[in-house]
KEMIRO-804253 format. One record per residue (C-alpha): x, y, z; chain. Coordinates in Angstrom, 3 decimals. Layout:
X_Y_Z_A
...
% end
This chain:
0.000_0.000_0.000_A
2.846_2.379_0.791_A
4.598_1.629_-2.480_A
1.316_2.155_-4.318_A
0.838_5.519_-2.617_A
4.341_6.614_-3.631_A
3.776_5.526_-7.224_A
0.427_7.327_-7.204_A
2.086_10.552_-6.138_A
4.673_10.191_-8.906_A
1.997_9.517_-11.531_A
-0.039_12.499_-10.285_A
3.032_14.698_-10.488_A
3.677_13.577_-14.068_A
0.050_14.283_-14.984_A
0.023_17.778_-13.459_A
3.358_18.660_-15.054_A
1.932_17.708_-18.442_A
-1.210_19.768_-17.739_A
0.900_22.754_-16.695_A
2.903_22.463_-19.911_A
-0.346_22.322_-21.894_A
-1.755_25.358_-20.050_A
1.457_27.303_-20.688_A
1.315_26.396_-24.378_A
-2.344_27.428_-24.670_A
-1.626_30.719_-22.888_A
1.271_31.419_-25.211_A
-0.850_30.730_-28.292_A
-3.140_33.665_-27.397_A
-6.375_31.866_-28.243_A
-5.112_30.287_-31.463_A
-5.053_26.806_-29.942_A
-8.078_24.619_-30.726_A
-10.133_23.580_-27.674_A
-10.859_20.132_-29.135_A
-7.144_19.548_-29.548_A
-6.612_20.495_-25.907_A
-9.265_17.959_-24.840_A
-7.575_15.252_-26.896_A
-4.212_16.093_-25.351_A
-5.693_15.866_-21.845_A
-6.933_12.349_-22.650_A
-3.499_11.435_-24.042_A
-1.786_12.814_-20.942_A
-4.138_10.801_-18.719_A
-3.305_7.586_-20.577_A
0.399_8.397_-20.393_A
0.353_9.083_-16.648_A
-1.954_6.246_-15.579_A
-1.022_3.482_-18.031_A
2.052_4.149_-20.161_A
4.358_5.411_-17.406_A
3.738_2.620_-14.843_A
3.750_-0.111_-17.507_A
6.918_1.227_-19.108_A
8.777_1.686_-15.825_A
7.923_-1.805_-14.545_A
8.863_-3.353_-17.886_A
12.270_-1.654_-18.038_A
13.070_-2.381_-14.379_A
11.676_-5.937_-14.385_A
8.958_-5.269_-11.839_A
10.392_-2.330_-9.898_A
9.073_1.209_-9.584_A
9.992_4.085_-7.301_A
7.548_2.961_-4.629_A
8.612_-0.667_-4.889_A
12.262_0.343_-4.795_A
11.682_2.344_-1.610_A
9.788_-0.507_0.061_A
12.139_-3.235_-1.208_A
9.649_-5.251_-3.232_A
9.407_-6.475_-6.819_A
6.604_-7.770_-9.021_A
7.269_-11.232_-10.485_A
5.310_-13.849_-12.398_A
3.538_-16.668_-10.597_A
6.449_-18.970_-11.500_A
8.915_-16.483_-9.999_A
10.265_-15.261_-13.335_A
10.651_-11.611_-14.367_A
7.575_-9.789_-15.650_A
7.298_-8.704_-19.254_A
5.446_-5.893_-21.001_A
2.134_-7.740_-21.266_A
2.095_-8.417_-17.513_A
2.853_-4.775_-16.734_A
0.297_-3.520_-19.238_A
-2.472_-5.668_-17.745_A
-1.591_-4.473_-14.237_A
-1.560_-0.820_-15.343_A
-4.843_-1.037_-17.271_A
-6.591_-2.783_-14.381_A
-5.102_-0.287_-11.958_A
-7.041_2.551_-13.609_A
-10.235_1.006_-12.224_A
-9.175_-0.651_-8.974_A
-6.653_1.989_-7.882_A
-7.713_5.323_-9.319_A
-11.488_5.133_-9.840_A
-12.071_3.458_-6.445_A
-9.178_5.174_-4.600_A
-7.522_1.782_-4.025_A
-10.439_0.327_-2.049_A
-11.105_-2.542_-4.477_A
-7.423_-3.462_-4.649_A
-7.149_-3.398_-0.846_A
-10.169_-5.646_-0.309_A
-9.114_-8.165_-2.965_A
-5.507_-8.266_-1.682_A
-6.731_-8.748_1.897_A
-8.509_-11.986_0.960_A
-5.671_-13.333_-1.210_A
-2.894_-15.390_0.382_A
-0.239_-13.626_-1.715_A
-1.720_-10.147_-1.437_A
-2.729_-10.053_-5.090_A
-4.961_-7.334_-6.459_A
-7.198_-7.818_-9.501_A
-4.405_-6.752_-11.848_A
-2.128_-9.436_-10.417_A
-4.832_-12.093_-10.747_A
-5.389_-11.215_-14.405_A
-1.688_-10.845_-15.246_A
-0.484_-13.879_-13.265_A
1.864_-11.876_-11.031_A
2.441_-11.055_-7.390_A
4.774_-8.890_-5.302_A
7.672_-10.354_-3.324_A
10.054_-8.789_-0.838_A
13.615_-8.579_-2.144_A
15.137_-6.515_0.672_A
15.429_-8.058_4.097_A
13.924_-11.342_2.922_A
15.405_-14.591_4.108_A
17.269_-16.322_1.286_A
16.215_-19.930_0.867_A
18.922_-22.295_-0.353_A
17.761_-24.899_-2.853_A
19.475_-28.243_-2.219_A
19.574_-30.217_-5.448_A
20.188_-33.931_-5.667_A
19.480_-36.655_-8.206_A
16.627_-38.959_-7.131_A
18.051_-42.444_-6.420_A
15.906_-44.147_-9.061_A
17.265_-41.775_-11.723_A
20.935_-41.900_-10.719_A
21.909_-44.550_-13.308_A
20.057_-42.783_-16.103_A
21.509_-39.380_-15.169_A
25.089_-40.698_-15.090_A
24.836_-41.994_-18.680_A
22.705_-39.239_-20.188_A
23.934_-36.474_-22.453_A
22.843_-33.065_-21.132_A
23.568_-29.918_-23.070_A
23.983_-26.575_-21.269_A
20.623_-25.086_-20.399_A
19.600_-21.549_-21.437_A
19.606_-19.183_-18.481_A
15.849_-18.581_-18.701_A
15.037_-22.304_-18.710_A
17.394_-23.087_-15.829_A
16.079_-20.147_-13.787_A
12.443_-21.181_-14.303_A
13.260_-24.756_-13.246_A
15.134_-23.690_-10.102_A
12.440_-21.232_-9.077_A
9.746_-23.869_-9.590_A
11.531_-26.359_-7.324_A
12.115_-23.731_-4.651_A
8.432_-22.706_-4.641_A
6.761_-26.024_-5.499_A
5.194_-26.316_-2.062_A
3.369_-23.001_-2.496_A
1.274_-24.168_-5.481_A
-1.955_-26.117_-5.446_A
-1.542_-29.776_-6.534_A
-3.073_-29.135_-9.972_A
-0.979_-26.012_-10.614_A
2.141_-27.781_-9.339_A
1.687_-30.712_-11.721_A
0.849_-28.436_-14.645_A
3.936_-26.273_-14.103_A
6.130_-29.340_-13.592_A
4.974_-30.792_-16.908_A
5.577_-27.506_-18.724_A
9.082_-27.069_-17.324_A
9.963_-30.739_-17.893_A
8.891_-30.344_-21.522_A
11.186_-27.310_-21.872_A
14.111_-29.378_-20.497_A
13.633_-32.462_-22.676_A
15.211_-30.994_-25.865_A
18.502_-30.596_-23.965_A
18.613_-34.173_-22.606_A
19.273_-37.406_-24.483_A
18.070_-40.051_-24.020_A
14.868_-38.999_-22.311_A
14.013_-40.112_-18.773_A
12.646_-43.620_-18.143_A
8.964_-44.095_-18.826_A
6.740_-43.100_-15.934_A
9.244_-40.636_-14.431_A
7.546_-37.910_-12.435_A
8.215_-34.535_-14.111_A
9.345_-32.958_-10.838_A
11.891_-35.758_-10.275_A
13.104_-35.294_-13.863_A
13.606_-31.548_-13.289_A
15.563_-32.166_-10.079_A
17.728_-34.825_-11.769_A
18.587_-32.551_-14.710_A
19.482_-29.550_-12.544_A
21.517_-31.614_-10.076_A
23.410_-33.410_-12.854_A
24.164_-30.173_-14.694_A
25.401_-28.611_-11.453_A
27.695_-31.573_-10.722_A
29.112_-31.598_-14.247_A
29.608_-27.824_-14.323_A
31.420_-28.033_-10.993_A
33.630_-30.875_-12.227_A
34.436_-28.969_-15.432_A
35.267_-25.788_-13.506_A
37.489_-27.730_-11.107_A
39.351_-29.386_-13.992_A
39.847_-26.032_-15.745_A
41.198_-24.484_-12.558_A
43.634_-27.403_-12.106_A
44.857_-27.014_-15.700_A
45.318_-23.269_-15.183_A
47.461_-23.932_-12.099_A
49.608_-26.391_-14.067_A
50.094_-23.864_-16.895_A
51.151_-21.153_-14.449_A
53.686_-23.528_-12.909_A
55.086_-24.414_-16.351_A
55.383_-20.784_-17.368_A
57.166_-19.844_-14.161_A
59.658_-22.736_-14.435_A
63.018_-21.961_-16.088_A
63.844_-24.045_-19.217_A
66.672_-26.573_-19.660_A
67.053_-27.194_-15.950_A
68.545_-23.755_-15.282_A
68.528_-23.067_-11.563_A
66.955_-19.801_-10.571_A
69.656_-18.109_-8.462_A
68.432_-16.360_-5.327_A
68.451_-12.563_-5.486_A
% end
């Protein structure tokens, strides 16, 4: 609510600055400015201040605004990923009704009865606000399920795109927060996005959530092993470069 009030003040300031600029332009035109054009500009300024500005700011900052920055929160998708323009646009358009026309009363009532504090715009856009400052960081412990250990050790797994890996990790870290139907649906979607990077596929009947955990854990183990090997090779190269050739003894200085 505090972040919304701050953003509301900023949007109001933008709107009144635009109106002041329009008034100054009309006054300078000495009556030569068309009244219908002024009415159209007022409508355009209203859309800019109430819809375009908040949607654009949240899109460019991935869910942050001045009010959210002050309060240490961010708007994210239901799967924990960053919001995009369509999410921000839906939230801004809905906010005209539930925030401005009703002075925030509708948004407050709806958020009060929602477990994640969602307003109507969040419900329509599939987003919610999370605390990013002062929040306790949960560590995700990944391990290969025992029944998939043999398959994982012999499978070929290509590097995962950052967006796919992030969505999979965030799903596993928040799986307990979803309803059973939503949890299974998201698990199937994310497992399907992982399958093109894994060969051969998991054994028949593998639960999608177990498949996701096995892929992430295996990739983490292999990336760690590769990084360790590269570091060991770098140490050996530095030793070879610092060693004098032909057995020449480095005399003390």
